C-alpha positions in Angstrom: 21.2 21.3 23.0 22.1 18.0 21.7 24.1 18.1 18.9 23.7 15.7 15.5 26.7 14.3 13.9 25.1 13.1 11.2 25.3 14.9 8.0 22.7 16.9 6.2 21.7 15.2 3.0 21.6 17.5 0.0 18.1 17.4 -1.7 19.7 15.9 -5.1 21.3 13.0 -3.1 18.0 12.5 -1.2 16.5 11.9 -4.5 19.2 9.4 -5.3 18.7 7.6 -1.8 15.0 7.7 -2.4 15.2 5.9 -5.9 17.8 3.3 -4.3 15.5 2.6 -1.9 12.8 2.1 -4.2 14.7 -0.2 -6.3 15.8 -2.3 -3.5 12.5 -2.8 -2.2 11.1 -3.6 -5.8 14.0 -6.5 -6.0 12.8 -7.9 -2.9 9.3 -7.9 -3.8 10.2 -9.4 -7.2 12.5 -12.0 -5.1 9.8 -13.2 -2.9 7.0 -13.4 -5.8 9.8 -15.9 -7.5 10.1 -17.6 -4.4 6.3 -18.2 -4.0 6.1 -19.4 -7.5 9.0 -21.9 -7.2 7.0 -23.1 -3.9 4.0 -23.4 -5.9 5.7 -25.2 -8.9 7.4 -27.9 -6.4 3.8 -28.4 -4.5 1.7 -28.7 -7.7 3.8 -29.9 -10.4 2.8 -29.7 -14.4 4.1 -31.8 -16.7 3.5 -29.6 -19.7 1.7 -26.5 -20.4 -1.7 -28.2 -21.8 -1.8 -29.9 -18.5 -1.4 -26.3 -16.6 -4.0 -24.9 -18.4 -6.7 -27.7 -18.2 -6.1 -27.9 -14.0 -6.8 -24.1 -13.8 -10.3 -23.6 -14.5 -11.1 -27.3 -12.7 -13.4 -27.4 -9.8 -10.9 -29.4 -7.5 -8.1 -27.1 -8.1 -7.2 -25.2 -4.9 -6.7 -21.2 -4.7 -3.1 -21.4 -4.8 -2.9 -23.1 -8.3 -1.8 -20.0 -10.4 -0.3 -21.8 -13.6 
């Protein structure tokens, strides 16, 4: 029989591990969204809030322009 040397994790610790894992994944998702936003802002710069709002519904704007 193969013996596992990893200790069993109690149920309360599993909840903590699950919560920390979910938080880490959430942090990675938010970081990736921020990086995409920065790249979009550098590719399609806006000089003011008003010009950004005016660009949004225009027909020549690409689908990548979100702000």
